[in-house]
C-alpha positions in Angstrom: -58.9 39.0 22.2 -55.1 38.3 22.2 -53.6 37.0 25.4 -50.0 38.2 26.3 -48.1 36.2 28.6 -45.5 38.1 30.9 -43.7 37.9 34.1 -45.0 40.0 36.9 -42.2 42.5 37.5 -42.6 46.2 37.1 -40.2 46.0 34.1 -41.7 43.0 32.6 -45.4 44.5 32.8 -43.8 47.9 31.6 -42.8 46.0 28.3 -46.0 43.9 28.1 -48.1 46.9 28.3 -45.9 48.7 25.8 -46.7 45.8 23.2 -50.3 46.0 24.3 -50.5 49.7 23.4 -49.0 49.1 19.9 -51.3 46.2 19.2 -54.3 48.4 20.5 -53.2 51.1 18.1 -53.5 48.5 15.3 -56.9 47.7 16.3 -56.3 44.4 18.4 -57.7 43.8 21.8 -55.3 42.4 24.2 -55.3 41.0 27.9 -52.1 40.3 30.1 -51.7 37.2 31.8 -49.0 37.2 34.6 -47.0 33.9 34.7 -44.5 33.3 37.5 -41.3 31.7 36.2 -38.6 29.5 37.9 -36.3 32.5 38.2 -38.9 34.7 39.8 -39.3 31.9 42.4 -35.7 31.7 43.3 -34.4 35.1 44.1 -31.5 34.2 46.8 -29.3 32.3 44.6 -26.7 33.8 42.0 -28.2 33.0 38.5 -24.9 31.5 37.4 -25.4 28.8 40.0 -28.8 27.7 39.0 -28.5 27.8 35.4 -30.0 30.4 33.3 -31.2 28.5 30.1 -35.2 29.2 30.0 -35.0 30.4 33.8 -37.3 33.2 33.0 -39.0 31.8 30.0 -40.0 28.2 30.3 -43.3 28.7 32.0 -44.1 31.6 29.7 -43.4 29.3 26.7 -45.6 26.5 28.1 -48.4 29.1 28.3 -48.0 29.6 24.5 -47.8 26.2 23.6 -50.9 25.0 25.5 -53.0 28.0 24.2 -53.2 30.0 27.4 -51.7 32.9 25.8 -51.1 34.0 21.9 -47.9 35.8 22.5 -45.2 36.4 25.0 -43.1 39.5 25.6 -39.6 38.8 27.1 -36.4 41.0 27.5 -34.7 39.4 24.5 -31.5 38.7 26.6 -33.4 36.3 28.8 -34.7 34.3 25.8 -32.6 31.1 25.0 -31.1 30.9 21.4 -32.9 27.7 20.6 -36.8 28.1 20.9 -39.1 25.1 21.6 -40.5 23.4 18.4 -43.8 25.3 17.3 -42.5 28.8 18.8 -41.0 31.4 16.7 -39.6 35.0 17.4 -42.4 36.8 15.7 -41.0 40.3 16.3 -38.2 42.4 17.8 -39.3 46.1 18.2 -36.8 49.0 18.1 -34.2 48.6 20.6 -33.7 50.9 23.7 -30.2 51.6 24.8 -28.3 48.3 24.9 -25.4 49.6 27.2 -24.8 49.1 30.8 -24.9 51.7 33.4 -23.5 52.5 36.8 -25.6 53.8 39.6 -24.1 55.3 42.6 -20.5 56.1 41.5 -18.5 56.6 38.2 -16.0 53.9 37.2 -13.2 56.3 38.0 -14.2 56.6 41.5 -14.0 52.8 42.2 -11.0 52.2 44.3 -9.7 49.0 45.9 -12.3 47.5 48.2 -15.3 49.1 46.7 -18.4 47.0 46.9 -20.2 46.6 43.5 -23.3 44.8 43.0 -23.5 42.9 39.7 -26.2 40.4 38.7 -24.1 38.7 36.0 -21.1 36.9 35.4 -20.5 39.0 32.4 -20.5 42.3 34.1 -18.6 41.0 37.1 -15.7 39.7 34.9 -15.4 42.8 32.8 -15.5 44.8 36.0 -12.6 42.9 37.6 -10.7 43.4 34.8 -11.4 47.3 34.6 -10.9 47.8 38.1 -8.9 45.1 40.0 -9.4 45.1 43.6 -13.1 45.8 43.6 -15.4 43.6 45.5 -18.0 42.2 43.2 -21.1 40.6 44.8 -24.4 39.2 43.3 -27.3 41.4 43.5 -30.8 39.8 42.7 -34.2 41.0 42.6 -36.4 43.5 40.5 -34.9 46.8 39.7 -36.6 48.7 42.6 -35.2 45.9 44.9 -31.7 46.4 43.7 -31.9 50.1 43.9 -33.2 50.0 47.5 -30.2 47.8 48.4 -27.9 50.3 47.0 -29.7 53.2 48.9 -29.4 51.0 52.3 -25.7 51.1 51.7 -25.0 47.5 51.0 -23.3 48.3 47.8 -21.1 51.4 46.7 -22.3 51.1 43.2 -24.5 48.6 41.3 -24.4 47.8 37.7 -27.7 47.6 35.7 -28.9 47.6 32.0 -29.4 51.2 30.9 -32.7 50.1 29.0 -34.6 48.9 32.2 -33.6 52.2 34.2 -34.7 54.4 31.3 -38.2 52.5 30.7 -39.1 52.8 34.3 -38.2 56.5 34.5 -35.0 55.9 36.7 -32.6 57.2 33.9 -31.8 60.2 36.1 -30.1 57.7 38.7 -27.5 56.7 36.3 -24.1 57.9 37.2 -22.3 56.7 34.0 -23.1 54.8 30.9 -20.5 52.4 29.8 -19.8 52.2 26.1 -19.7 48.7 24.5 -16.2 48.9 23.8 -15.6 49.2 27.7 -18.4 46.9 29.1 -19.6 44.5 26.2 -23.5 44.1 26.7 -25.3 40.8 26.9 -26.7 39.4 23.9 -29.9 41.1 23.0 -29.7 43.5 25.9 -32.1 46.6 25.6 -34.3 44.6 23.1 -37.7 43.1 23.4 -38.6 39.7 22.0 -42.2 39.0 20.9 -42.7 35.2 20.8 -45.8 33.3 19.3 -46.7 30.1 17.8 -45.5 29.6 14.4 -48.9 30.7 12.9 -52.2 32.0 14.1 -53.6 35.3 15.4 -50.6 36.1 17.7 -47.9 35.7 14.8 -50.1 37.5 12.4 -50.6 40.5 14.7 -47.1 40.9 15.9 -45.2 41.0 12.7 -46.0 44.7 12.3 -44.1 45.4 15.4 -40.9 44.2 14.0 -38.1 46.5 13.5 -35.7 44.7 10.8 -32.5 46.5 11.7 -32.8 45.6 15.4 -33.9 42.1 14.5 -30.8 41.8 12.4 -28.5 43.1 15.0 -29.9 40.6 17.7 -29.8 37.7 15.2 -26.0 38.2 14.6 -25.6 38.5 18.5 -27.5 35.2 19.2 -25.7 33.5 16.5 -22.4 34.3 18.2 -23.6 33.0 21.6 -25.2 29.8 19.8 -22.0 29.0 18.1 -19.8 29.5 21.1 -22.1 27.2 22.9 -21.6 29.3 26.1 -23.9 28.9 29.1 -24.4 30.7 32.4 -21.0 29.9 33.7 -19.1 31.8 31.0 -19.1 35.6 30.6 -20.1 36.3 26.9 -21.1 39.5 25.4 -22.0 40.8 21.8 -23.1 44.1 20.5 -24.2 44.7 16.9 -25.5 47.8 15.1 -26.7 48.3 11.7 -26.2 51.5 9.5 -27.1 51.9 5.8 -27.3 48.0 5.3 -23.9 47.4 7.0 -23.8 45.4 10.4 -21.0 46.0 12.6 -20.4 43.8 15.6 -18.0 43.3 18.5 -18.0 40.3 20.9 -16.1 39.1 23.9 -15.5 35.8 25.9 -13.9 36.2 29.3 -12.9 34.0 32.1 -15.2 34.3 35.2 -12.5 36.0 37.3 -11.6 38.5 34.3 -8.0 37.4 34.1 -8.4 36.2 30.5 -10.5 38.1 27.9 -10.8 37.5 24.2 -12.4 40.2 21.9 -13.2 40.4 18.4 -14.9 42.5 15.7 -16.7 42.1 12.3 -18.8 43.7 9.6 -20.6 42.9 6.6 -24.0 42.9 4.9 -27.0 43.2 7.2 -28.4 40.2 5.1 -25.5 38.1 6.2 -26.4 38.6 10.0 -26.2 35.0 11.2 -23.2 34.0 9.2 -21.4 37.1 10.4 -22.1 35.9 14.0 -20.9 32.4 13.4 -17.7 33.5 11.6 -16.9 35.8 14.5 -17.5 33.0 17.1 -15.1 30.9 15.2 -12.4 33.8 15.3 -12.9 34.1 19.0 -12.5 30.3 19.6 -9.2 30.3 17.5 -7.9 33.2 19.5 -8.4 31.8 22.9 -11.9 31.6 23.6 -11.9 27.7 23.3 -9.4 27.6 26.0 -11.6 29.7 28.3 -14.8 27.6 27.6 -12.7 24.4 28.1 -11.5 25.5 31.4 -14.9 26.4 32.6 -16.9 23.5 31.2 -14.1 20.9 30.5 -13.2 19.4 27.0 
């Protein structure tokens, strides 16, 4: 029986059960083991303040390495670009909607003083640039918790990943979906990551779940992030698509206050996904992203 490690949130369990069902259809018996991560324990502090590297994955990866689980299911955007030795990204299934969504109001209705809940610096920085004068406040917690806070009147609108809302059946609450050219998504947003040890039953069983086009797209996005060396203090976004063997990608780096933003685009053969990401990151650095990163992290 294959052990699937997962966080215990409603969305995380939906994702783990989705993978469990796909593996079941292939003839594999599975069990889900819920693991509490550091990010689950700290719910009252903005993510950017506590550091996000491995925040939702470290304890799960430990369960893989010590044999308590055979595979782990993550939201890909939570997975650091460098995996621990002995672990591999075995599969990236077909992606759900990668875009961000507004719940509560539409962008055009957000006037000065409107209170917006945003869980990431990436969303906050782009929103401040799009709608100067709005009040952006952090909103932590599971999706149902964030929606409840909106319904209680703590915010006029909240910004969330469209994928999570759709997966949990709350797509009807979306007021507006923001195109990547307007609000560049997080690296890997909307995609699932199935992580396993480099060999064994977990790796062998999960390879059939991989969607090559999605895997290539997120590899390019993760290559941008890795080459920029950005961490949780700097808003970085990337969004890639694959059609007929051609990969197209846009990426951006912004200052946390949204005052400075550098954007770039690239395209090329899907077989060059990681190189395209590295090259785009270099262009961003040359066009002003290095100055933004140095201002945040120091030279």
